[in-house]
N, C-alpha and C positions, 0 to 999 in steps of 0.2 A: 802266837800259837802256830805251830808247824802243821800244815794241812796237806794231805794227799787226797786227790780226787780220783776215784776209779769209775770208769765207764766202759762201754763197748761200742764198736761200730755197728750200725744197722743200715748198711748201704751207704752211709755217710755219717756225719756228726748228728747225734740225736737231738731232737728239738729241745731247746732249753739249756743244753749243756754249755753252749757258747756263752749264754748270758750268766750262767752260774759261775763260770770261770772269770768273766769280766767283773762281776760283783765282788767275788772273793779277793781279786787282785786290787780292788779299790779300797778295801778295808785296811786301816792303818796297822792294826795289831794282828793281822792274819798274814802268814807267810805261806803262799802256795808253793811248796817245795817239789811238787811233782803231780802231773796228770798222767795216769797210767791207763792206756787204752788197750783193751783186748780186741784183737781182730783175727779173723780166720784166714789162713793162707790157703787159697784154693788151687786146684790143679788145672786141667784143661778147661778152656773157656766155655765150650758148649755145655758140658756136664755141669759146670758151675752155674751158668745162667739157668739151666733147666731146674736144678735143685733150688736155686733162689726163687724162681717163679712158683714152684710147688710149695715152698715154705711160706711165701707171702700169701698164697691162696689159702693155705691151711690156717694161717693166723688171722687174716683179715677177711677171708671169704672172697668169692669171685668178684662181687661188686666192689668191695674195698680195694682189691688189687687193681681193678680197672681205674678207680679214682686215683690211686697212687701213680699208676703208669701215665695217665693223661696229665697229671700235675707235673710229673718229671719231664714229659715232652714239652709242656708249656714253658717250663723253666729253661729247658735246653733251647727252645726256639727263641726266647727272649735274649738268651746269652749270645747266640750267633747273630741275631739282628744287631745287637750292640757292637759286636765285633766287626760287622760290615759297615759300621759308621752311622748307625741311626742316632739322631740327636734327641736326647731326653731333656725335657723342659726342666729348668732349674728348680722349680717348685716340686716337681716329682722327684728330683734327685734328693732334695732335702728330706722329703717324706720317706723315701726308700732308706736313707741313711738312718733316720730315726727308728725305723722298724726293721733294721737290717738283721737278717738271720744268715749265719755262716753255713756254707754247705760242706766245708771240710776243715780239718785242723790246719792244713797248709794255708788256707785262705785266712783263718783266724790269726795265725802267727805272723801274717804280713802286716797286721794292724797292731799287734801287741805280742811281746815275747814272754814266754813262760816255759818251764822245763817240761818236756813232753817225752813220754816213753811208750813204745808199743810192745805188746807181747802176744804170743799165740795162745797162751793159756795162763790165766791169772793165778791158777793154783800150782803152777810149775815151780820147781826149786829155784829157777832163775828169777821168777817174778817175786817169790817170797824173799829172796836175798836182796833184790832191788828195793822192795818196800822197807825192809829192815835198814838198809843203808840210808834211806831217805829220812829215817828217824822221825816219823810223824807223831805229833801229839794226838791227832785225830784223823781218822779216815772218813771221807765223805763219799757216799755211793750214789751215783745218778744213772739209772737205767742199766743195771747190771744183773747178772744171774745171782743165785744164792751163793753167798760166800761161806767158806769153811772156817772153822775156828782158828787154825793157825794164822790166818790173815787178820781177822777182826780182833784178835787178842794182841796184836803187835803194839798198837798205840796205847798210851797210859789212859787216854780218855775213851778208848773203844772206837766203834764205828757207827755212823748214822746213815740213814737212807731217806731219800725224798720219795714219797709215794703219792701218786695222783689218785687218791681215793680215801674215803673215810674208813679207817680200820676200827674194829675188826669186821665191820659189816661188808666192806668191799676190798678184800685183799686180792692180789693178782691184777688182772687187767682184761681188756685194754681200757685206757683212761676214758671216763665219762660214758662209755657205751652202756654198761649195765644199769647205771643210775637212770639214764634215759629210757632204757628198756623196761625197767620196773616203775617208771613214771614217778620217780622221787621228786621231792620239792627242792632239794639241795644236792650239791655235789661237794665232796670234801677233798682236802689236801692234808697230808700227814707227814711229819718228820719224826722218825722213831729210831731207837737204837736197834742195832742188828744182832740177831741171834741166829741159830741154825735153821730157823723156819723161814717161810715165805711171808714177809710183811707181818711178822708176829711179835716183834720186839716192843719194849716199853715205849710209850708215846711221850715225846718231848713237846711237840706242838701239833695242834689240829685246828683247822679253820674250815668253814663252809661258806659257799656262796649260793644264792638262790638260782634255781633253774627257771628261766622265763619261758613263756609259752612259745616264743619265736626262736628259742635256742636250738641249735643243731650241734652235732659232734664238734665241728670246727669252731663254732662260736664259743662253746663252753671251754674247749682247749685253749682258745685265745685268752680266756680269763684265768684259767688255773695255772698255766705254765709260768707267767710272770709272778703270780702269787706264790707259787712254789719256790721260786728263786729267792724271793724276799724272806720267806719263812726259813729257808735253809741258812741264810746269813744270820737271821735272828737266832736260830738254834745254836749256831756255832758261837755266837757272842754269849749266849746264856751258859754254855758249857765252859767257855773261857773264864767267865766271871763267877763260876761255881753257883749259879742260880737255878739250875735245872731241877724241876720237881717231876720226874718222869712217872707216868701212870701205867701200871701193868695192863695188858689187854685181857679181856675176858674171852678166852678162845672158844668158849661154848657158844658164843654169839657169832652171827655172820657166817661167811663162807669164803673160800678161795675160788675166784673166777678164772676162766681162761678164754681163749679166742672164741668168738661166736661162730656158729654154723651159718651157711648160706641162708637157711630158713629163718634163723634168728635175725640176721641182717635185714631180710625182707620184712620181717615183722616190725623191726624198729623203723624202717622207712615208712611203713603204713602208719605207725604211731605218730611220727613227726609230721606226716602229711595231714593227718586228722587234726593235730594241734594247730597247724598253720591255717587250716580251714576254719577252725573255731575262732582263731585270732581275727581272721578276716570278717567273720560274722559279728563279733563283738565290737 
């Protein structure tokens, strides 16, 4: 089966995209004929950075942006320390290799080769022509914006999307936030066909994992991202074998979520702190 994967840059390679590419490449009867990445070409540096900061604060809130920034500085610090000749213990090296997450497509392609294409606009005539030339049987979408019909109608098997949430109840994002906010008992992962809505297509696969008392946003995401990659490969195999029994969504249920406000982020921190305290008491 000829597969084209569509994704977009979010400051770097999105979490889980690298593992999805590696897993698809390992499958015998899957031919990854192209990874098409949408990236924004920015102008002057200072306005670009200013707009990026505003966007991240709008999406993740002030506290979330601060966490992203400190994490990036931590990664940068470790990188330069290694460049200066810091010796890493062999055991740590083995563990890092096992849990390796690539920061860029350039870094990923140093380890494994695959056809990679960049575009400024996935809906441009050039992008449409490129995808048609790749002749995919199936389009796989990982962390992209809503696709228009001319793209998802190109493959004979259509297009599928990996969504880190249980639809129809949790469409949109960000992953795991609203489930923790509403103190759900589980968090879901869904693979569904793509239509013209946001996470509204027919469901191919859906699984849930329990939310433990000690879980945080990061610990939950550490669980759902690997699960999502495996489900994506499973869904592709089901489509290839003609075994899909897709289930339409009841759009009257659930809702579409977006980025939380600073107040909502603060409320979630309070919830998580109280859960941790209860865990300590028990």
